[in-house]
C-alpha positions in Angstrom: 8.8 -72.0 -23.9 10.2 -68.3 -24.7 10.4 -65.5 -22.6 6.9 -64.0 -23.9 4.9 -66.9 -22.3 4.1 -67.6 -18.9 2.9 -70.6 -17.2 -0.4 -70.7 -15.3 -2.4 -73.6 -13.7 -4.8 -73.9 -16.6 -1.8 -74.0 -19.1 0.5 -71.6 -21.2 -0.8 -68.2 -22.3 1.0 -66.5 -25.1 1.7 -62.9 -24.5 2.1 -60.4 -27.3 5.6 -60.7 -28.7 7.3 -57.4 -29.4 9.3 -58.4 -32.2 6.0 -59.2 -34.2 6.3 -56.9 -37.2 2.6 -57.3 -38.3 1.4 -55.5 -35.1 3.7 -52.8 -35.8 2.7 -52.1 -39.5 0.9 -48.8 -40.3 -1.0 -48.5 -43.6 0.5 -45.9 -46.2 -2.6 -43.8 -46.0 -2.7 -43.7 -42.2 1.1 -42.8 -42.2 0.6 -40.1 -44.8 -2.3 -38.6 -42.9 -0.2 -38.5 -39.6 2.7 -36.7 -41.3 0.2 -34.3 -43.0 -1.2 -33.7 -39.5 2.1 -33.2 -37.7 3.2 -30.6 -40.4 -0.3 -28.8 -39.9 0.4 -28.7 -36.2 4.0 -27.3 -36.9 2.5 -24.7 -39.2 -0.2 -23.8 -36.6 2.4 -23.2 -34.0 4.7 -21.2 -36.1 1.6 -19.0 -37.0 0.9 -18.7 -33.3 4.3 -17.8 -32.5 4.4 -15.1 -35.3 1.1 -13.7 -34.0 2.5 -13.5 -30.3 5.6 -12.0 -31.4 3.8 -9.1 -33.4 1.4 -8.7 -30.2 4.7 -8.2 -28.2 6.4 -5.9 -30.5 3.1 -3.6 -30.8 2.9 -3.7 -27.1 6.5 -2.5 -26.5 5.8 0.5 -29.3 2.9 1.5 -27.4 4.4 1.2 -24.3 7.0 3.9 -25.3 4.4 6.4 -25.6 3.6 8.9 -22.7 0.3 8.7 -21.0 -1.2 11.7 -22.7 -1.0 10.3 -26.1 -2.1 6.8 -24.8 -5.0 8.6 -23.4 -5.7 10.4 -26.7 -5.8 7.0 -28.3 -8.2 5.6 -25.7 -6.1 3.3 -24.1 -4.8 3.1 -20.5 -1.3 2.1 -19.7 -2.4 -1.1 -17.9 -4.4 -2.4 -20.9 -1.9 -1.8 -23.6 -1.5 -5.5 -24.4 -5.2 -6.2 -24.1 -5.8 -3.3 -26.6 -3.1 -4.9 -28.9 -4.5 -8.3 -28.5 -8.4 -7.7 -28.6 -8.7 -4.2 -29.7 -9.2 -0.9 -28.0 -13.0 -1.3 -27.5 -12.9 -4.8 -25.9 -14.7 -5.2 -22.7 -14.8 -8.4 -20.5 -18.4 -9.6 -20.1 
């Protein structure tokens, strides 16, 4: 009896063997799809980071303007990031 088996009242029960290579095999098409999916996720995350960096840079640039110039543009100082992210005319609800 190996260490992957256990003895019960009714008999020996075979547990899954962690060294069984057939249970760990992944078909090439599935592996390729997994790799493609991972790279898509990486590209999507990099695009997200690029967009957020652009938003942050634009918000910093707008924050350097004085209140009068921001008011002429139709932006309140407290809503700079919202204006950069969603547009100046964005309204909740």
